[in-house]
VEXDREN-2710 file (C-alpha; in Angstrom, 1 decimal):
% VEXDREN-2710
k/r/px/py/pz
1/UNK/0.0/0.0/0.0
2/UNK/1.2/3.5/-0.9
3/UNK/1.8/5.6/2.2
4/UNK/1.0/8.8/0.3
5/UNK/-2.5/7.4/-0.5
6/UNK/-2.9/6.5/3.1
7/UNK/-1.8/9.9/4.5
8/UNK/-5.2/10.3/6.4
9/UNK/-4.8/6.9/7.9
10/UNK/-1.3/7.6/9.0
11/UNK/-2.5/10.9/10.6
12/UNK/-5.2/9.1/12.5
13/UNK/-2.7/6.5/13.7
14/UNK/-0.3/9.2/14.9
15/UNK/-3.2/10.8/16.8
16/UNK/-4.1/7.4/18.3
17/UNK/-0.4/6.9/19.2
18/UNK/-0.4/10.2/21.1
19/UNK/-3.7/9.4/22.8
20/UNK/-2.4/6.0/24.0
21/UNK/0.6/7.7/25.4
22/UNK/-1.6/10.1/27.2
23/UNK/-3.7/7.2/28.6
24/UNK/-0.6/5.5/30.0
25/UNK/0.6/8.8/31.6
26/UNK/-2.9/9.3/33.1
27/UNK/-2.9/5.9/34.6
28/UNK/0.7/6.3/35.9
29/UNK/-0.3/9.6/37.5
30/UNK/-3.5/8.2/39.1
31/UNK/-5.9/10.3/37.0
32/UNK/-9.7/10.0/37.4
33/UNK/-11.1/6.8/35.9
34/UNK/-13.7/8.6/33.8
35/UNK/-11.0/10.8/32.1
36/UNK/-8.8/7.8/31.4
37/UNK/-11.7/5.8/29.8
38/UNK/-12.8/8.8/27.8
39/UNK/-9.3/9.2/26.4
40/UNK/-9.0/5.5/25.8
41/UNK/-12.3/5.5/23.8
42/UNK/-11.0/8.4/21.7
43/UNK/-7.8/6.3/20.9
44/UNK/-10.0/3.3/20.0
45/UNK/-12.1/5.4/17.6
46/UNK/-9.0/6.8/16.0
47/UNK/-7.7/3.3/15.4
48/UNK/-11.0/2.1/14.0
49/UNK/-11.2/5.0/11.6
50/UNK/-7.7/4.4/10.4
51/UNK/-8.6/0.7/9.8
52/UNK/-11.7/1.6/7.9
53/UNK/-9.7/4.2/5.8
54/UNK/-7.2/1.5/4.9
55/UNK/-9.9/-0.9/3.9
56/UNK/-11.7/1.8/1.8
57/UNK/-8.3/2.5/0.1
58/UNK/-8.0/-1.2/-0.6
59/UNK/-11.5/-1.4/-2.1
60/UNK/-10.7/1.6/-4.4
61/UNK/-7.4/-0.1/-5.5
62/UNK/-9.2/-3.4/-6.2
63/UNK/-11.9/-1.5/-8.2
64/UNK/-9.3/0.3/-10.2
65/UNK/-7.4/-2.9/-11.0
66/UNK/-10.6/-4.5/-12.2
67/UNK/-11.4/-1.5/-14.5
68/UNK/-7.9/-1.8/-15.9
69/UNK/-8.3/-5.5/-16.6
70/UNK/-5.8/-6.4/-13.9
71/UNK/-6.0/-8.9/-11.1
72/UNK/-7.0/-7.0/-7.9
73/UNK/-4.7/-7.3/-4.9
74/UNK/-7.5/-8.7/-2.7
75/UNK/-10.6/-10.7/-3.4
76/UNK/-14.0/-9.4/-2.3
77/UNK/-14.0/-12.2/0.3
78/UNK/-10.7/-11.0/1.7
79/UNK/-11.9/-7.4/1.8
80/UNK/-15.1/-8.5/3.6
81/UNK/-13.1/-10.5/6.1
82/UNK/-10.9/-7.4/6.8
83/UNK/-14.0/-5.2/7.2
84/UNK/-15.6/-7.6/9.6
85/UNK/-12.4/-7.9/11.6
86/UNK/-12.9/-4.2/12.6
87/UNK/-16.6/-4.5/13.5
END
């Protein structure tokens, strides 16, 4: 997969990376449970969104390959399995 095409996913993953670091620091500092869980939920959403962005990119690449008469990098079954992995 081309990193330039997945720039948005990489941005989301970097955001999640920072959020996970914040969660660790919050736990180590004895922060309030509600604040920790709220931050953890935000990190989880960022990871999910990055995953869905990657799958959407894969779907577009497969569609483009088919339109060009080429073999797509993934089958529809593989894409479906990846999608369901995130749900």
